[in-house]
N, C-alpha and C positions, 0 to 999 in steps of 0.2 A: 815182446825180446822173443828170439825163438830158440829152443834148449839148446844149440850148437850154440850160438852167443851165450848163452847163459857160462857154458861145460865151460868155453876160452876165458873166463872171468872170475874160472876157479883155479887156485894158484896149489897146489897139493909139495904143504914144504917139505924137502927130505934131506940129501945127503950131502947138496950139492952146496956153495958155499953162500956165504948172506949176499955176499955182494951179486948172485946170481941170479936169485930171488928177487932183488931189489930192481936189475936193471928190467926183469918180467913184467915187475908192476906200473915200471915208466912207461914201458911200450903200451903194456895193456890201456893207461891212460893217456896216451900221445894218438892213440889211432878212433880216441871220443868213446871212448866208455865209461858211467858216470860213478860205475861199480867195479868193485876187486875184490873176493873173498880170500883170503890166508886161513889152509884148511892144517892143525900136523896132530899129531900124535906122539904120547910118551916122550923122549931125549926130545923130538922134533921141537917142542912146544915154546922152549927159550929164544928158539930159530928164529921161530914167526913173530916172536916181539921182537924181537930184534928188526928184521924187517920192514915192520908195519909202521915202529917207530924211528926207522934211516929214510923209509921212505917218503913219509909226511913233514921231519925234520929239515932235511938235507935240501933231497933231490926234485922230492914235490913243495914244499912247503909252501902254503896260505893256497893252495889251490885242493890237499885233501885234505880229508881228516878221517880219523878214525872214528865210523859210527857207530860199530855194533859189537861187542866181544860175546863166548856164546862159549861156557865152557860147560863139556860132561862127561862118559866116559861108556866105553865099547868092552865089549868080551869077543876071544880072541880065540880061537881054537888054535891051541898049540901038540906040539907031539905029548907035552906031562899035560895034556887038560887045558881047563879056560882058563885063560890070564884077563883080568882086568887092567885096563889101558886108558890109559885120561886125554881127551880132543881138546881141544877149543881152535872156533872158529871168531876168525877176522876181519869184520866189512869197514873196507877204508870204500868210502866214497868220494868224488870231488861238492870240492864244497862250493 
């Protein structure tokens, strides 16, 4: 798999609505991908979990599963100094 194809299968969860990200997940799997990664930091972590659950239970039930979940933290430079932010990577894979 080329690096460009792999980058297209990574979804960075942010400020958009939950259903917007679910639509992206469905589109990626309908184009024939076998795997998709949801990445989120801070307050967006709960939205990433919602996207994973909605996608696997409603939109693509019986087709994809949550394969792996990784949690961690990153240090980010801010105006006031270094801040530690939690991160999550949720891997969805065709079953």
